[in-house]
C-alpha positions as CSV (number, residue, x, y, z in Angstrom):
1,M,14.3,61.5,19.9
2,F,12.4,63.4,17.2
3,S,11.7,60.3,15.2
4,R,10.4,58.5,18.3
5,L,8.1,61.4,19.1
6,K,6.8,61.3,15.5
7,S,6.2,57.6,15.7
8,A,4.4,57.9,19.0
9,A,2.2,60.7,17.6
10,R,1.4,58.7,14.6
11,I,0.3,55.7,16.7
12,L,-1.7,58.0,19.0
13,I,-3.6,59.4,16.0
14,K,-3.9,56.4,13.6
15,G,-3.4,53.5,16.0
16,D,-0.7,50.8,16.1
17,P,-0.1,49.8,12.4
18,K,-0.8,46.1,11.8
19,K,2.0,44.0,10.3
20,N,0.6,42.2,7.2
21,K,3.4,39.7,6.6
22,R,5.4,37.7,9.0
23,N,9.2,37.1,8.7
24,P,10.4,33.8,7.4
25,I,9.9,30.9,9.8
26,P,13.4,30.0,11.1
27,A,14.7,26.5,10.7
28,I,14.9,24.3,13.7
29,T,18.4,24.1,15.3
30,L,20.3,20.9,16.0
31,E,20.1,21.8,19.7
32,E,16.3,22.1,19.5
33,V,16.2,18.7,17.6
34,A,18.1,17.1,20.5
35,E,15.8,18.7,23.0
36,I,12.6,17.6,21.3
37,K,13.7,14.1,20.8
38,Q,13.8,13.7,24.6
39,F,10.0,13.9,24.3
40,F,9.4,12.3,20.8
41,P,12.3,9.8,20.4
42,R,11.1,7.8,17.5
43,E,13.0,8.0,14.2
44,K,11.1,9.7,11.4
45,F,10.9,9.2,7.6
46,F,8.8,10.7,4.9
47,I,7.8,9.2,1.5
48,F,7.5,11.6,-1.4
49,G,6.6,10.9,-5.0
50,H,4.6,12.3,-7.8
51,A,0.9,11.2,-7.7
52,R,0.2,7.8,-9.2
53,S,3.8,6.7,-8.7
54,G,3.4,3.9,-6.2
55,T,3.5,5.9,-2.9
56,T,0.5,4.1,-1.5
57,L,1.9,0.6,-2.4
58,L,5.2,1.5,-0.8
59,M,3.5,2.7,2.4
60,R,1.5,-0.5,2.6
61,L,4.7,-2.6,2.2
62,V,7.1,-0.6,4.4
63,R,4.8,-0.9,7.4
64,L,4.7,-4.7,7.2
65,H,8.0,-4.7,9.2
66,P,7.4,-5.2,12.9
67,E,9.5,-2.1,13.8
68,V,8.2,0.3,11.1
69,H,4.9,2.2,11.0
70,C,3.7,4.4,8.2
71,N,0.5,6.2,7.6
72,Y,-0.9,8.7,5.1
73,Q,-1.5,11.5,4.0
74,A,-0.7,14.2,6.5
75,H,0.7,16.5,3.8
76,F,2.9,18.3,6.3
77,F,5.0,19.7,3.4
78,T,3.4,18.6,0.2
79,R,-0.1,20.2,-0.1
80,Q,-1.5,23.5,0.9
81,P,-2.2,24.8,3.5
82,L,0.9,22.9,4.9
83,L,2.1,22.4,8.4
84,K,3.7,25.8,8.5
85,S,0.2,27.4,8.2
86,L,-0.1,26.8,11.9
87,V,2.3,29.7,12.6
88,N,2.5,31.5,9.3
89,T,0.8,34.7,10.3
90,P,2.1,38.0,11.7
91,E,-0.1,37.4,14.8
92,A,1.5,34.0,15.5
93,E,5.0,35.4,15.0
94,E,4.3,38.3,17.4
95,W,3.0,35.8,20.0
96,L,5.9,33.3,19.6
97,T,8.6,35.9,19.6
98,R,7.2,38.4,22.1
99,K,9.9,39.6,24.5
100,S,7.6,39.2,27.5
101,N,7.1,35.5,26.6
102,R,9.9,34.1,28.7
103,W,9.3,30.6,27.4
104,N,10.9,31.4,24.0
105,Q,14.4,32.3,25.4
106,G,14.6,35.1,23.0
107,R,14.0,32.9,19.9
108,D,11.0,32.3,17.7
109,L,9.2,29.2,19.0
110,S,7.6,28.5,15.6
111,P,9.8,25.6,14.5
112,L,9.4,23.9,17.8
113,V,5.6,24.3,17.6
114,L,5.6,22.8,14.1
115,R,7.9,19.9,15.0
116,S,5.9,19.1,18.2
117,A,2.6,19.0,16.3
118,A,3.9,16.7,13.6
119,D,5.9,14.5,16.0
120,F,2.8,14.0,18.2
121,I,0.5,13.1,15.3
122,M,3.0,10.5,14.0
123,E,4.2,9.1,17.3
124,R,0.7,8.7,18.7
125,D,-0.1,6.3,15.8
126,A,3.2,4.5,16.1
127,A,2.8,4.0,19.9
128,R,-0.6,2.3,19.3
129,E,1.2,-0.1,16.8
130,G,4.1,-0.6,19.2
131,K,6.7,0.4,16.6
132,R,9.8,2.5,17.0
133,I,10.2,4.0,13.5
134,V,7.4,6.1,12.0
135,G,6.8,7.8,8.7
136,D,4.2,9.6,6.6
137,K,3.6,9.1,2.9
138,S,2.3,12.1,1.0
139,P,2.5,12.6,-2.8
140,S,4.4,15.7,-3.8
141,S,3.0,16.6,-7.2
142,T,2.9,20.4,-7.1
143,I,5.3,21.9,-4.6
144,H,8.4,20.0,-5.7
145,G,11.7,21.2,-4.3
146,Q,10.1,23.5,-1.8
147,A,8.5,20.5,-0.1
148,V,12.0,19.1,0.5
149,R,13.3,22.5,1.8
150,D,10.3,22.8,4.1
151,M,10.8,19.3,5.4
152,H,14.5,19.9,6.1
153,A,13.7,23.1,8.0
154,I,11.7,21.1,10.5
155,Y,13.2,17.6,10.2
156,P,16.9,17.9,9.3
157,D,17.4,14.6,11.1
158,A,14.7,12.6,9.3
159,K,15.1,10.4,6.2
160,L,13.5,11.1,2.8
161,V,12.3,8.3,0.6
162,Y,11.5,9.3,-3.0
163,I,9.7,6.8,-5.3
164,V,9.7,7.4,-9.1
165,R,7.6,5.8,-11.8
166,D,7.9,6.1,-15.6
167,G,6.2,9.4,-16.4
168,R,4.3,7.9,-19.3
169,D,2.6,5.4,-17.0
170,V,2.0,8.2,-14.5
171,L,0.3,10.1,-17.2
172,I,-2.0,7.2,-18.2
173,S,-2.8,6.4,-14.5
174,E,-3.7,10.0,-13.7
175,R,-5.8,10.2,-16.9
176,F,-7.9,7.2,-16.1
177,R,-8.3,8.1,-12.5
178,N,-9.8,11.4,-13.6
179,F,-12.0,9.5,-16.1
180,V,-13.2,7.1,-13.4
181,E,-13.8,9.8,-10.8
182,E,-15.5,12.0,-13.5
183,S,-13.3,14.8,-12.3
184,K,-14.9,18.3,-12.3
185,F,-11.9,19.5,-14.3
186,L,-12.7,17.4,-17.3
187,T,-13.3,19.4,-20.5
188,A,-15.9,18.9,-23.2
189,E,-13.2,17.2,-25.3
190,D,-12.3,14.9,-22.4
191,R,-16.0,13.9,-22.1
192,R,-16.1,13.1,-25.8
193,I,-13.1,10.9,-25.4
194,I,-14.8,9.0,-22.5
195,A,-18.0,8.6,-24.6
196,D,-16.0,7.2,-27.5
197,L,-13.9,5.0,-25.3
198,R,-17.1,3.4,-24.0
199,K,-18.3,2.8,-27.6
200,D,-15.2,1.4,-29.2
201,Q,-12.0,0.7,-27.2
202,A,-10.1,-0.7,-30.2
203,Q,-9.4,2.7,-31.7
204,F,-7.5,3.7,-28.6
205,T,-5.2,0.7,-28.7
206,N,-4.2,0.5,-32.4
207,G,-2.6,3.9,-32.6
208,T,-5.4,5.7,-34.4
209,R,-6.9,7.6,-31.5
210,S,-5.4,9.2,-28.3
211,I,-6.9,9.2,-24.9
212,F,-5.2,12.5,-24.3
213,T,-5.4,16.1,-25.5
214,E,-2.0,17.7,-26.2
215,S,-2.4,20.1,-23.3
216,V,-2.9,17.3,-20.8
217,I,0.3,15.5,-21.9
218,R,2.3,18.7,-21.7
219,R,0.9,19.7,-18.3
220,V,1.4,16.3,-16.6
221,A,4.7,15.5,-18.4
222,S,6.4,18.8,-17.5
223,G,5.1,18.6,-13.9
224,W,6.4,15.1,-13.6
225,A,9.9,16.1,-14.9
226,K,10.0,19.2,-12.7
227,N,9.0,17.1,-9.6
228,L,11.7,14.6,-10.3
229,K,14.5,17.0,-10.9
230,E,13.8,19.3,-8.0
231,T,13.0,16.6,-5.5
232,E,16.1,14.6,-6.3
233,D,18.4,17.6,-6.5
234,E,17.2,19.1,-3.2
235,G,17.0,15.7,-1.5
236,R,20.6,14.9,-2.3
237,R,21.8,18.4,-1.4
238,L,20.0,18.7,1.9
239,F,19.8,15.2,3.2
240,G,22.9,13.5,1.7
241,G,23.0,9.9,2.9
242,N,19.5,10.3,4.4
243,Y,18.0,10.6,1.0
244,Y,16.9,7.4,-0.8
245,G,15.6,7.3,-4.4
246,M,13.9,4.2,-5.8
247,R,11.9,3.2,-8.9
248,Y,8.4,1.8,-8.8
249,E,9.2,-0.7,-11.6
250,D,12.1,-2.2,-9.6
251,L,9.7,-2.6,-6.7
252,L,7.3,-4.6,-8.9
253,A,10.0,-6.7,-10.4
254,H,11.9,-7.5,-7.2
255,P,9.7,-6.6,-4.3
256,F,11.4,-8.3,-1.4
257,E,14.9,-7.3,-2.5
258,E,13.9,-3.7,-2.9
259,M,12.1,-3.6,0.5
260,Q,15.2,-5.2,2.1
261,K,17.2,-2.3,0.8
262,L,14.7,0.2,2.0
263,W,14.3,-1.3,5.5
264,A,18.1,-1.3,5.8
265,F,18.1,2.4,4.9
266,L,15.6,3.0,7.7
267,G,17.8,1.1,10.1
268,V,16.1,-2.2,10.6
269,D,16.9,-5.8,9.6
270,S,14.5,-7.8,7.5
271,D,13.4,-11.3,8.4
272,P,13.1,-13.7,5.4
273,S,9.7,-14.7,6.8
274,L,8.4,-11.2,5.7
275,E,8.7,-12.2,2.0
276,A,5.5,-14.3,2.0
277,T,3.6,-11.5,3.9
278,L,4.9,-8.9,1.4
279,R,3.8,-10.9,-1.6
280,A,0.4,-11.4,-0.2
281,E,0.0,-7.7,0.3
282,M,1.1,-7.0,-3.2
283,A,-1.5,-9.4,-4.6
284,S,-4.3,-7.1,-3.3
285,N,-5.1,-3.8,-5.0
286,P,-7.6,-1.7,-3.1
287,D,-7.4,1.1,-5.7
288,E,-8.3,-1.2,-8.5
289,E,-11.3,-2.5,-6.5
290,W,-12.5,1.0,-5.7
291,Q,-12.2,2.1,-9.3
292,A,-14.1,-1.0,-10.5
293,K,-17.0,-0.1,-8.1
294,R,-16.9,3.5,-9.2
295,N,-16.9,3.2,-13.0
296,G,-16.1,-0.3,-14.0
297,D,-16.5,0.0,-17.7
298,I,-13.8,2.6,-17.9
299,S,-11.5,1.2,-15.2
300,S,-11.4,-2.2,-16.7
301,F,-9.8,-0.8,-19.9
302,L,-6.5,-0.2,-18.0
303,P,-4.7,-3.0,-16.0
304,K,-3.8,-1.4,-12.7
305,G,-0.4,-1.0,-11.3
306,Q,1.5,-2.5,-14.2
307,A,4.6,-1.2,-15.9
308,G,4.5,-0.3,-19.6
309,N,0.8,0.4,-20.1
310,W,1.8,3.5,-22.1
311,S,3.3,1.4,-24.9
312,R,-0.1,0.1,-26.1
313,L,-1.9,3.4,-25.6
314,F,0.4,6.2,-26.9
315,T,0.0,7.4,-30.4
316,Q,3.0,8.6,-32.4
317,K,1.9,12.2,-31.6
318,D,1.6,11.4,-27.9
319,R,5.2,10.1,-28.0
320,A,6.5,13.2,-29.7
321,V,4.8,15.6,-27.3
322,F,6.0,13.6,-24.2
323,K,9.6,13.5,-25.6
324,E,9.6,17.2,-26.0
325,A,8.2,17.9,-22.5
326,A,10.0,15.3,-20.4
327,G,12.2,13.1,-22.6
328,E,15.5,14.0,-20.8
329,M,14.0,12.9,-17.5
330,L,13.2,9.4,-18.9
331,I,16.9,9.1,-19.7
332,R,18.1,10.4,-16.4
333,W,16.0,7.8,-14.5
334,R,17.1,5.0,-17.0
335,Y,13.7,4.4,-18.5
336,E,15.2,5.1,-22.0
337,K,18.7,5.3,-23.3
338,D,17.9,8.0,-25.8
339,K,14.9,9.6,-27.5
340,T,14.4,7.1,-30.3
341,W,11.6,5.2,-28.5
């Protein structure tokens, strides 16, 4: 009684103290999933992958199937501010858990709000296309394993597709994209490299000059390795048979066979007539066309979308730095047998 009186007096004098942090957002329950699927029945999938790893190509190919739709990039779980920002405040928690709010049945409504928002965004698009399975592709380059955990908290029933590309080619593709876009993050040394590349490309292909600074290699390589490890480990742990990992290089080498496997994973049969449509789609490269318009003299130096570009551009020092930062991950994903490359 005394403590209650003290609390009441403190509130009377100082006012009701504001909570500055909300409790963790609870995961959706299986019962809630069953309820919400009465309103949003389409099966869902999400495509993750480190930036420059073929997520866009995979999105374009997977939605060629007459039953599968995929769009981009909602970044529900992969880039700030994230889907959960809709309810991730003390004020939202107070509203959605308030005892006088009889709609919540004594439970935090936050996961249902998040699931409903994402479901509507995706199903609205799929309904327009007349398709029964729908997914989002959003590169996951910075949040890694947390993106998988956040996804599972709202979509434990969904499927996760993770596409991996050789980190050395990821590094090169990311570097040239920054060059072409003239990124605001380029350093003075980066700009010197661009100027020299425009003057004499040969020095960058004969092993005497690197297109990288050492710090760039370490940052991108370590980020790539961390992304692969955390995403695959958490994907297998949380989603089990609903996790599917694939390699970009396999998709380039055997596109129809790889897409048949993926479509089967998503629960649809593939018609042989889709092969011609798929190969026609692969023949186009919107990213290459855009880069050519933006900065053609730089973009033309690098063949787009190919596997193994790194082998003609890495210097011996580049190789040594990458091995140190991410060599084990190349072996784990079967890009190398050991570190003697």
